[in-house]
CHARMM-style PDB file with segment names, atoms N, HN, CA, C and O in Angstrom:
ATOM      1  N   MET     1      -8.712  -4.178   4.994  1.00  0.00      PROA
ATOM      2  CA  MET     1      -7.831  -3.776   5.161  1.00  0.00      PROA
ATOM      3  C   MET     1      -6.061  -3.879   5.886  1.00  0.00      PROA
ATOM      4  O   MET     1      -5.895  -4.176   7.069  1.00  0.00      PROA
ATOM      5  N   GLN     2      -5.506  -3.737   5.437  1.00  0.00      PROA
ATOM      6  HN  GLN     2      -5.641  -3.496   4.476  1.00  0.00      PROA
ATOM      7  CA  GLN     2      -3.968  -4.229   6.178  1.00  0.00      PROA
ATOM      8  C   GLN     2      -2.735  -3.811   5.746  1.00  0.00      PROA
ATOM      9  O   GLN     2      -2.317  -3.668   4.597  1.00  0.00      PROA
ATOM     10  N   LEU     3      -2.119  -3.607   6.972  1.00  0.00      PROA
ATOM     11  HN  LEU     3      -2.458  -3.724   7.906  1.00  0.00      PROA
ATOM     12  CA  LEU     3      -0.690  -2.595   7.436  1.00  0.00      PROA
ATOM     13  C   LEU     3       0.307  -3.731   7.155  1.00  0.00      PROA
ATOM     14  O   LEU     3       0.166  -4.953   7.203  1.00  0.00      PROA
ATOM     15  N   SER     4       0.937  -3.265   6.971  1.00  0.00      PROA
ATOM     16  HN  SER     4       1.052  -2.273   6.932  1.00  0.00      PROA
ATOM     17  CA  SER     4       2.781  -4.170   6.711  1.00  0.00      PROA
ATOM     18  C   SER     4       3.536  -4.144   8.203  1.00  0.00      PROA
ATOM     19  O   SER     4       3.031  -3.209   8.824  1.00  0.00      PROA
ATOM     20  N   LYS     5       4.420  -4.722   8.913  1.00  0.00      PROA
ATOM     21  HN  LYS     5       4.831  -5.482   8.409  1.00  0.00      PROA
ATOM     22  CA  LYS     5       4.239  -4.706   9.960  1.00  0.00      PROA
ATOM     23  C   LYS     5       5.349  -4.006  10.244  1.00  0.00      PROA
ATOM     24  O   LYS     5       5.621  -3.468  11.318  1.00  0.00      PROA
ATOM     25  N   ASP     6       6.375  -4.037   8.649  1.00  0.00      PROA
ATOM     26  HN  ASP     6       6.154  -4.474   7.777  1.00  0.00      PROA
ATOM     27  CA  ASP     6       7.681  -2.657   8.618  1.00  0.00      PROA
ATOM     28  C   ASP     6       6.949  -1.491   8.840  1.00  0.00      PROA
ATOM     29  O   ASP     6       7.099  -0.828   9.866  1.00  0.00      PROA
ATOM     30  N   ASN     7       6.069  -1.155   7.840  1.00  0.00      PROA
ATOM     31  HN  ASN     7       5.947  -1.693   7.006  1.00  0.00      PROA
ATOM     32  CA  ASN     7       5.519   0.470   7.675  1.00  0.00      PROA
ATOM     33  C   ASN     7       4.954   0.511   8.959  1.00  0.00      PROA
ATOM     34  O   ASN     7       4.699   1.683   9.237  1.00  0.00      PROA
ATOM     35  N   LEU     8       4.585  -0.418  10.043  1.00  0.00      PROA
ATOM     36  HN  LEU     8       4.792  -1.370   9.816  1.00  0.00      PROA
ATOM     37  CA  LEU     8       3.605   0.441  11.478  1.00  0.00      PROA
ATOM     38  C   LEU     8       4.993   0.421  11.945  1.00  0.00      PROA
ATOM     39  O   LEU     8       5.196   1.504  12.494  1.00  0.00      PROA
ATOM     40  N   GLN     9       5.917  -0.225  11.975  1.00  0.00      PROA
ATOM     41  HN  GLN     9       5.752  -1.104  11.529  1.00  0.00      PROA
ATOM     42  CA  GLN     9       7.339  -0.088  12.929  1.00  0.00      PROA
ATOM     43  C   GLN     9       7.579   0.827  12.948  1.00  0.00      PROA
ATOM     44  O   GLN     9       7.525   1.673  13.841  1.00  0.00      PROA
ATOM     45  N   HSD    10       8.111   0.865  11.291  1.00  0.00      PROA
ATOM     46  HN  HSD    10       8.155   0.178  10.566  1.00  0.00      PROA
ATOM     47  CA  HSD    10       8.887   2.473  11.042  1.00  0.00      PROA
ATOM     48  C   HSD    10       7.809   3.858  11.510  1.00  0.00      PROA
ATOM     49  O   HSD    10       8.357   4.825  12.038  1.00  0.00      PROA
ATOM     50  N   PHE    11       6.298   3.886  11.288  1.00  0.00      PROA
ATOM     51  HN  PHE    11       5.853   3.100  10.859  1.00  0.00      PROA
ATOM     52  CA  PHE    11       5.564   4.743  11.886  1.00  0.00      PROA
ATOM     53  C   PHE    11       5.563   4.934  13.668  1.00  0.00      PROA
ATOM     54  O   PHE    11       5.748   6.037  14.182  1.00  0.00      PROA
ATOM     55  N   VAL    12       5.430   4.230  14.120  1.00  0.00      PROA
ATOM     56  HN  VAL    12       5.280   3.334  13.702  1.00  0.00      PROA
ATOM     57  CA  VAL    12       6.054   3.831  15.882  1.00  0.00      PROA
ATOM     58  C   VAL    12       6.897   4.269  16.252  1.00  0.00      PROA
ATOM     59  O   VAL    12       6.846   4.950  17.276  1.00  0.00      PROA
ATOM     60  N   ASN    13       8.426   3.995  15.340  1.00  0.00      PROA
ATOM     61  HN  ASN    13       8.468   3.442  14.508  1.00  0.00      PROA
ATOM     62  CA  ASN    13       9.802   4.375  15.833  1.00  0.00      PROA
ATOM     63  C   ASN    13       9.987   6.415  15.241  1.00  0.00      PROA
ATOM     64  O   ASN    13      10.887   7.251  15.320  1.00  0.00      PROA
ATOM     65  N   ASN    14       8.994   6.401  14.859  1.00  0.00      PROA
ATOM     66  HN  ASN    14       8.263   5.722  14.795  1.00  0.00      PROA
ATOM     67  CA  ASN    14       9.227   7.772  14.398  1.00  0.00      PROA
ATOM     68  C   ASN    14       7.825   9.221  14.856  1.00  0.00      PROA
ATOM     69  O   ASN    14       7.816  10.421  14.582  1.00  0.00      PROA
ATOM     70  N   MET    15       6.783   8.309  15.657  1.00  0.00      PROA
ATOM     71  HN  MET    15       6.790   7.334  15.879  1.00  0.00      PROA
ATOM     72  CA  MET    15       6.005   9.362  15.932  1.00  0.00      PROA
ATOM     73  C   MET    15       6.308   9.979  17.324  1.00  0.00      PROA
ATOM     74  O   MET    15       6.923   9.399  18.219  1.00  0.00      PROA
ATOM     75  N   PRO    16       5.885  11.019  17.376  1.00  0.00      PROA
ATOM     76  CA  PRO    16       5.959  11.623  18.614  1.00  0.00      PROA
ATOM     77  C   PRO    16       5.819  11.044  20.366  1.00  0.00      PROA
ATOM     78  O   PRO    16       4.883  10.257  20.509  1.00  0.00      PROA
ATOM     79  N   GLU    17       6.541  11.315  21.523  1.00  0.00      PROA
ATOM     80  HN  GLU    17       7.301  11.954  21.406  1.00  0.00      PROA
ATOM     81  CA  GLU    17       6.226  10.752  22.419  1.00  0.00      PROA
ATOM     82  C   GLU    17       5.270  10.351  22.803  1.00  0.00      PROA
ATOM     83  O   GLU    17       5.130   9.186  23.174  1.00  0.00      PROA
ATOM     84  N   LYS    18       3.999  11.588  22.811  1.00  0.00      PROA
ATOM     85  HN  LYS    18       4.113  12.535  22.509  1.00  0.00      PROA
ATOM     86  CA  LYS    18       2.607  11.859  22.517  1.00  0.00      PROA
ATOM     87  C   LYS    18       1.864  11.959  21.600  1.00  0.00      PROA
ATOM     88  O   LYS    18       2.161  13.011  21.034  1.00  0.00      PROA
ATOM     89  N   ILE    19       0.699  11.275  20.881  1.00  0.00      PROA
ATOM     90  HN  ILE    19       0.457  10.421  21.341  1.00  0.00      PROA
ATOM     91  CA  ILE    19      -0.322  11.522  20.034  1.00  0.00      PROA
ATOM     92  C   ILE    19      -1.381  11.305  20.735  1.00  0.00      PROA
ATOM     93  O   ILE    19      -1.618  10.525  21.657  1.00  0.00      PROA
ATOM     94  N   ASP    20      -2.431  12.640  19.809  1.00  0.00      PROA
ATOM     95  HN  ASP    20      -2.238  13.274  19.060  1.00  0.00      PROA
ATOM     96  CA  ASP    20      -3.809  11.991  19.929  1.00  0.00      PROA
ATOM     97  C   ASP    20      -4.313  11.229  19.195  1.00  0.00      PROA
ATOM     98  O   ASP    20      -4.158  11.300  17.976  1.00  0.00      PROA
ATOM     99  N   VAL    21      -5.427   9.830  20.107  1.00  0.00      PROA
ATOM    100  HN  VAL    21      -5.553   9.772  21.097  1.00  0.00      PROA
ATOM    101  CA  VAL    21      -5.605   8.881  19.835  1.00  0.00      PROA
ATOM    102  C   VAL    21      -6.419   8.739  18.232  1.00  0.00      PROA
ATOM    103  O   VAL    21      -6.168   7.965  17.309  1.00  0.00      PROA
ATOM    104  N   LEU    22      -7.323   9.667  18.332  1.00  0.00      PROA
ATOM    105  HN  LEU    22      -7.527  10.296  19.083  1.00  0.00      PROA
ATOM    106  CA  LEU    22      -8.036   9.587  16.791  1.00  0.00      PROA
ATOM    107  C   LEU    22      -7.082  10.419  15.497  1.00  0.00      PROA
ATOM    108  O   LEU    22      -7.269  10.353  14.282  1.00  0.00      PROA
ATOM    109  N   GLU    23      -6.113  11.130  16.189  1.00  0.00      PROA
ATOM    110  HN  GLU    23      -5.961  11.183  17.176  1.00  0.00      PROA
ATOM    111  CA  GLU    23      -4.931  11.477  15.216  1.00  0.00      PROA
ATOM    112  C   GLU    23      -4.211  10.135  14.639  1.00  0.00      PROA
ATOM    113  O   GLU    23      -3.901   9.766  13.506  1.00  0.00      PROA
ATOM    114  N   LEU    24      -4.103   9.639  15.800  1.00  0.00      PROA
ATOM    115  HN  LEU    24      -4.355   9.940  16.720  1.00  0.00      PROA
ATOM    116  CA  LEU    24      -3.021   8.079  15.370  1.00  0.00      PROA
ATOM    117  C   LEU    24      -4.153   7.139  14.554  1.00  0.00      PROA
ATOM    118  O   LEU    24      -3.648   6.423  13.689  1.00  0.00      PROA
ATOM    119  N   PHE    25      -5.582   7.041  14.703  1.00  0.00      PROA
ATOM    120  HN  PHE    25      -5.992   7.622  15.406  1.00  0.00      PROA
ATOM    121  CA  PHE    25      -6.316   5.799  13.930  1.00  0.00      PROA
ATOM    122  C   PHE    25      -6.337   6.673  12.592  1.00  0.00      PROA
ATOM    123  O   PHE    25      -6.464   6.004  11.567  1.00  0.00      PROA
ATOM    124  N   ASP    26      -6.237   8.027  12.435  1.00  0.00      PROA
ATOM    125  HN  ASP    26      -6.135   8.570  13.268  1.00  0.00      PROA
ATOM    126  CA  ASP    26      -6.460   8.738  10.890  1.00  0.00      PROA
ATOM    127  C   ASP    26      -5.519   8.327   9.978  1.00  0.00      PROA
ATOM    128  O   ASP    26      -5.690   8.008   8.802  1.00  0.00      PROA
ATOM    129  N   LYS    27      -4.176   8.375  10.842  1.00  0.00      PROA
ATOM    130  HN  LYS    27      -4.037   8.634  11.798  1.00  0.00      PROA
ATOM    131  CA  LYS    27      -3.078   7.809  10.231  1.00  0.00      PROA
ATOM    132  C   LYS    27      -2.772   6.719   9.917  1.00  0.00      PROA
ATOM    133  O   LYS    27      -2.250   6.386   8.853  1.00  0.00      PROA
ATOM    134  N   LEU    28      -3.117   5.926  10.973  1.00  0.00      PROA
ATOM    135  HN  LEU    28      -3.542   6.197  11.837  1.00  0.00      PROA
ATOM    136  CA  LEU    28      -3.224   3.996  10.724  1.00  0.00      PROA
ATOM    137  C   LEU    28      -3.916   3.849   9.602  1.00  0.00      PROA
ATOM    138  O   LEU    28      -3.475   3.124   8.710  1.00  0.00      PROA
ATOM    139  N   LEU    29      -5.235   4.582   9.458  1.00  0.00      PROA
ATOM    140  HN  LEU    29      -5.594   5.171  10.182  1.00  0.00      PROA
ATOM    141  CA  LEU    29      -5.743   4.104   8.002  1.00  0.00      PROA
ATOM    142  C   LEU    29      -5.399   4.739   7.169  1.00  0.00      PROA
ATOM    143  O   LEU    29      -5.976   4.444   6.122  1.00  0.00      PROA
ATOM    144  N   LEU    30      -4.594   5.645   7.063  1.00  0.00      PROA
ATOM    145  HN  LEU    30      -4.125   5.884   7.913  1.00  0.00      PROA
ATOM    146  CA  LEU    30      -4.252   6.623   5.288  1.00  0.00      PROA
ATOM    147  C   LEU    30      -3.296   5.406   4.789  1.00  0.00      PROA
ATOM    148  O   LEU    30      -3.358   4.801   3.719  1.00  0.00      PROA
ATOM    149  N   MET    31      -2.289   5.200   5.999  1.00  0.00      PROA
ATOM    150  HN  MET    31      -2.239   5.692   6.869  1.00  0.00      PROA
ATOM    151  CA  MET    31      -0.981   4.203   5.675  1.00  0.00      PROA
ATOM    152  C   MET    31      -1.812   3.255   5.240  1.00  0.00      PROA
ATOM    153  O   MET    31      -1.778   3.139   4.015  1.00  0.00      PROA
ATOM    154  N   ALA    32      -2.637   2.444   5.857  1.00  0.00      PROA
ATOM    155  HN  ALA    32      -2.665   2.538   6.852  1.00  0.00      PROA
ATOM    156  CA  ALA    32      -3.057   1.028   5.038  1.00  0.00      PROA
ATOM    157  C   ALA    32      -3.714   1.720   3.919  1.00  0.00      PROA
ATOM    158  O   ALA    32      -3.475   0.829   3.105  1.00  0.00      PROA
ATOM    159  N   LYS    33      -4.352   2.598   3.227  1.00  0.00      PROA
ATOM    160  HN  LYS    33      -4.546   3.322   3.888  1.00  0.00      PROA
ATOM    161  CA  LYS    33      -5.444   2.798   2.164  1.00  0.00      PROA
ATOM    162  C   LYS    33      -4.179   3.059   1.250  1.00  0.00      PROA
ATOM    163  O   LYS    33      -4.322   2.936   0.034  1.00  0.00      PROA
ATOM    164  N   ILE    34      -2.780   3.460   1.842  1.00  0.00      PROA
ATOM    165  HN  ILE    34      -2.664   3.560   2.830  1.00  0.00      PROA
ATOM    166  CA  ILE    34      -1.936   3.868   0.416  1.00  0.00      PROA
ATOM    167  C   ILE    34      -1.183   2.538   0.408  1.00  0.00      PROA
ATOM    168  O   ILE    34      -0.609   2.305  -0.656  1.00  0.00      PROA
ATOM    169  N   GLU    35      -1.061   1.608   1.375  1.00  0.00      PROA
ATOM    170  HN  GLU    35      -1.527   1.797   2.239  1.00  0.00      PROA
ATOM    171  CA  GLU    35      -0.463   0.798   1.050  1.00  0.00      PROA
ATOM    172  C   GLU    35      -1.395  -0.175  -0.019  1.00  0.00      PROA
ATOM    173  O   GLU    35      -1.073  -0.601  -1.128  1.00  0.00      PROA
ATOM    174  N   HSD    36      -2.384  -0.318   0.572  1.00  0.00      PROA
ATOM    175  HN  HSD    36      -2.645   0.028   1.473  1.00  0.00      PROA
ATOM    176  CA  HSD    36      -3.257  -1.046  -0.365  1.00  0.00      PROA
ATOM    177  C   HSD    36      -3.341  -0.668  -1.632  1.00  0.00      PROA
ATOM    178  O   HSD    36      -3.449  -1.482  -2.549  1.00  0.00      PROA
ATOM    179  N   SER    37      -3.293   0.746  -1.819  1.00  0.00      PROA
ATOM    180  HN  SER    37      -3.206   1.408  -1.074  1.00  0.00      PROA
ATOM    181  CA  SER    37      -3.522   1.573  -3.176  1.00  0.00      PROA
ATOM    182  C   SER    37      -2.726   0.749  -3.873  1.00  0.00      PROA
ATOM    183  O   SER    37      -3.103  -0.072  -4.709  1.00  0.00      PROA
ATOM    184  N   THR    38      -1.211   1.046  -3.404  1.00  0.00      PROA
ATOM    185  HN  THR    38      -0.905   1.713  -2.725  1.00  0.00      PROA
ATOM    186  CA  THR    38      -0.109   0.683  -4.012  1.00  0.00      PROA
ATOM    187  C   THR    38       0.463  -0.924  -4.452  1.00  0.00      PROA
ATOM    188  O   THR    38       1.373  -1.230  -5.223  1.00  0.00      PROA
ATOM    189  N   GLN    39      -0.607  -1.937  -3.506  1.00  0.00      PROA
ATOM    190  HN  GLN    39      -1.346  -1.689  -2.880  1.00  0.00      PROA
ATOM    191  CA  GLN    39      -0.485  -3.115  -3.986  1.00  0.00      PROA
ATOM    192  C   GLN    39      -1.344  -3.856  -5.203  1.00  0.00      PROA
ATOM    193  O   GLN    39      -1.322  -4.951  -5.763  1.00  0.00      PROA
ATOM    194  N   GLN    40      -2.079  -2.675  -5.283  1.00  0.00      PROA
ATOM    195  HN  GLN    40      -2.096  -1.785  -4.827  1.00  0.00      PROA
ATOM    196  CA  GLN    40      -3.332  -2.746  -6.377  1.00  0.00      PROA
ATOM    197  C   GLN    40      -2.621  -2.127  -7.494  1.00  0.00      PROA
ATOM    198  O   GLN    40      -2.809  -2.706  -8.564  1.00  0.00      PROA
ATOM    199  N   GLU    41      -2.022  -1.329  -7.526  1.00  0.00      PROA
ATOM    200  HN  GLU    41      -1.869  -0.859  -6.657  1.00  0.00      PROA
ATOM    201  CA  GLU    41      -1.398  -0.988  -8.991  1.00  0.00      PROA
ATOM    202  C   GLU    41      -0.545  -1.761  -9.048  1.00  0.00      PROA
ATOM    203  O   GLU    41      -0.647  -2.214 -10.188  1.00  0.00      PROA
ATOM    204  N   LYS    42       0.426  -2.338  -8.474  1.00  0.00      PROA
ATOM    205  HN  LYS    42       0.509  -1.970  -7.548  1.00  0.00      PROA
ATOM    206  CA  LYS    42       1.699  -3.376  -8.776  1.00  0.00      PROA
ATOM    207  C   LYS    42       0.888  -4.380  -9.555  1.00  0.00      PROA
ATOM    208  O   LYS    42       1.174  -4.553 -10.740  1.00  0.00      PROA
ATOM    209  N   GLY    43      -0.266  -5.174  -8.909  1.00  0.00      PROA
ATOM    210  HN  GLY    43      -0.499  -5.034  -7.946  1.00  0.00      PROA
ATOM    211  CA  GLY    43      -1.165  -5.674 -10.015  1.00  0.00      PROA
ATOM    212  C   GLY    43      -1.175  -5.904 -10.861  1.00  0.00      PROA
ATOM    213  O   GLY    43      -0.900  -6.868 -11.576  1.00  0.00      PROA
ATOM    214  N   TYR    44      -1.773  -4.322 -10.959  1.00  0.00      PROA
ATOM    215  HN  TYR    44      -1.998  -3.539 -10.378  1.00  0.00      PROA
ATOM    216  CA  TYR    44      -2.867  -3.769 -12.300  1.00  0.00      PROA
ATOM    217  C   TYR    44      -1.281  -4.077 -13.143  1.00  0.00      PROA
ATOM    218  O   TYR    44      -1.248  -5.246 -13.527  1.00  0.00      PROA
ATOM    219  N   THR    45      -0.445  -3.564 -13.374  1.00  0.00      PROA
ATOM    220  HN  THR    45      -0.472  -2.614 -13.061  1.00  0.00      PROA
ATOM    221  CA  THR    45       0.972  -3.462 -13.947  1.00  0.00      PROA
ATOM    222  C   THR    45       1.619  -4.841 -14.522  1.00  0.00      PROA
ATOM    223  O   THR    45       2.224  -5.017 -15.580  1.00  0.00      PROA
ATOM    224  N   HSD    46       1.319  -5.700 -13.554  1.00  0.00      PROA
ATOM    225  HN  HSD    46       0.828  -5.556 -12.694  1.00  0.00      PROA
ATOM    226  CA  HSD    46       1.277  -7.328 -13.747  1.00  0.00      PROA
ATOM    227  C   HSD    46       0.280  -7.861 -14.874  1.00  0.00      PROA
ATOM    228  O   HSD    46       0.351  -8.550 -15.892  1.00  0.00      PROA
ATOM    229  N   ARG    47      -0.557  -7.265 -14.243  1.00  0.00      PROA
ATOM    230  HN  ARG    47      -0.615  -6.705 -13.417  1.00  0.00      PROA
ATOM    231  CA  ARG    47      -2.085  -7.906 -15.538  1.00  0.00      PROA
ATOM    232  C   ARG    47      -1.670  -7.278 -16.619  1.00  0.00      PROA
ATOM    233  O   ARG    47      -1.586  -8.119 -17.514  1.00  0.00      PROA
ATOM    234  N   GLU    48      -1.349  -6.177 -17.021  1.00  0.00      PROA
ATOM    235  HN  GLU    48      -1.417  -5.493 -16.294  1.00  0.00      PROA
ATOM    236  CA  GLU    48      -1.160  -5.314 -18.375  1.00  0.00      PROA
ATOM    237  C   GLU    48      -0.299  -5.760 -19.120  1.00  0.00      PROA
ATOM    238  O   GLU    48      -0.566  -5.839 -20.319  1.00  0.00      PROA
ATOM    239  N   GLU    49       1.511  -6.354 -18.435  1.00  0.00      PROA
ATOM    240  HN  GLU    49       1.728  -6.290 -17.461  1.00  0.00      PROA
ATOM    241  CA  GLU    49       2.253  -6.501 -19.147  1.00  0.00      PROA
ATOM    242  C   GLU    49       2.123  -8.469 -19.511  1.00  0.00      PROA
ATOM    243  O   GLU    49       2.916  -9.161 -20.150  1.00  0.00      PROA
ATOM    244  N   GLU    50       1.006  -8.829 -18.910  1.00  0.00      PROA
ATOM    245  HN  GLU    50       0.362  -8.268 -18.391  1.00  0.00      PROA
ATOM    246  CA  GLU    50       0.704 -10.260 -19.308  1.00  0.00      PROA
ATOM    247  C   GLU    50      -0.424  -9.786 -20.451  1.00  0.00      PROA
ATOM    248  O   GLU    50      -0.242 -10.406 -21.498  1.00  0.00      PROA
ATOM    249  N   LEU    51      -1.099  -9.218 -20.491  1.00  0.00      PROA
ATOM    250  HN  LEU    51      -1.246  -8.714 -19.640  1.00  0.00      PROA
ATOM    251  CA  LEU    51      -2.206  -9.066 -22.046  1.00  0.00      PROA
ATOM    252  C   LEU    51      -1.100  -8.739 -22.897  1.00  0.00      PROA
ATOM    253  O   LEU    51      -1.230  -9.199 -24.031  1.00  0.00      PROA
ATOM    254  N   GLU    52       0.201  -7.928 -22.646  1.00  0.00      PROA
ATOM    255  HN  GLU    52       0.307  -7.554 -21.725  1.00  0.00      PROA
ATOM    256  CA  GLU    52       0.568  -7.484 -23.382  1.00  0.00      PROA
ATOM    257  C   GLU    52       1.219  -8.748 -24.934  1.00  0.00      PROA
ATOM    258  O   GLU    52       1.079  -8.764 -26.157  1.00  0.00      PROA
ATOM    259  N   LYS    53       1.971  -9.670 -23.824  1.00  0.00      PROA
ATOM    260  HN  LYS    53       2.084  -9.657 -22.831  1.00  0.00      PROA
ATOM    261  CA  LYS    53       2.485 -10.954 -24.214  1.00  0.00      PROA
ATOM    262  C   LYS    53       1.609 -11.563 -24.804  1.00  0.00      PROA
ATOM    263  O   LYS    53       1.815 -12.027 -25.925  1.00  0.00      PROA
ATOM    264  N   GLU    54       0.139 -11.724 -24.006  1.00  0.00      PROA
ATOM    265  HN  GLU    54      -0.029 -11.347 -23.095  1.00  0.00      PROA
ATOM    266  CA  GLU    54      -0.861 -11.884 -25.050  1.00  0.00      PROA
ATOM    267  C   GLU    54      -0.860 -11.562 -26.277  1.00  0.00      PROA
ATOM    268  O   GLU    54      -0.635 -12.412 -27.139  1.00  0.00      PROA
ATOM    269  N   ILE    55      -1.112 -10.267 -26.582  1.00  0.00      PROA
ATOM    270  HN  ILE    55      -1.295  -9.576 -25.883  1.00  0.00      PROA
ATOM    271  CA  ILE    55      -1.524  -9.800 -27.628  1.00  0.00      PROA
ATOM    272  C   ILE    55      -0.122 -10.089 -28.773  1.00  0.00      PROA
ATOM    273  O   ILE    55      -0.411 -10.655 -29.827  1.00  0.00      PROA
ATOM    274  N   ASP    56       0.622  -9.890 -28.654  1.00  0.00      PROA
ATOM    275  HN  ASP    56       0.857  -9.430 -27.797  1.00  0.00      PROA
ATOM    276  CA  ASP    56       1.963 -10.074 -29.072  1.00  0.00      PROA
ATOM    277  C   ASP    56       2.095 -11.859 -29.919  1.00  0.00      PROA
ATOM    278  O   ASP    56       2.811 -12.208 -30.857  1.00  0.00      PROA
ATOM    279  N   LEU    57       1.348 -12.450 -29.314  1.00  0.00      PROA
ATOM    280  HN  LEU    57       0.767 -12.167 -28.552  1.00  0.00      PROA
ATOM    281  CA  LEU    57       1.318 -14.048 -29.484  1.00  0.00      PROA
ATOM    282  C   LEU    57       0.638 -14.127 -31.066  1.00  0.00      PROA
ATOM    283  O   LEU    57       0.943 -14.779 -32.065  1.00  0.00      PROA
ATOM    284  N   TRP    58      -0.563 -13.009 -30.736  1.00  0.00      PROA
ATOM    285  HN  TRP    58      -0.811 -12.479 -29.925  1.00  0.00      PROA
ATOM    286  CA  TRP    58      -1.841 -13.281 -31.990  1.00  0.00      PROA
ATOM    287  C   TRP    58      -1.221 -12.869 -33.236  1.00  0.00      PROA
ATOM    288  O   TRP    58      -1.667 -13.316 -34.293  1.00  0.00      PROA
ATOM    289  N   GLY    59       0.062 -11.818 -33.225  1.00  0.00      PROA
ATOM    290  HN  GLY    59       0.425 -11.455 -32.366  1.00  0.00      PROA
ATOM    291  CA  GLY    59       0.245 -10.959 -34.325  1.00  0.00      PROA
ATOM    292  C   GLY    59       1.314 -12.318 -35.242  1.00  0.00      PROA
ATOM    293  OT1 GLY    59       1.782 -12.087 -36.357  1.00  0.00      PROA
TER     294      GLY     59
END
């Protein structure tokens, strides 16, 4: 699982001066999961559009 540098930088710039390490790991993991999910949704939409174009060619 990966997290973009931009999202990480935004998080670091806005985090409090002190943060619990376990909380930090939890938040980073959650951010990575959200980013991964968002990327999957974009890919799914792209495949769906390709499928619709393919079906249109059949008719």
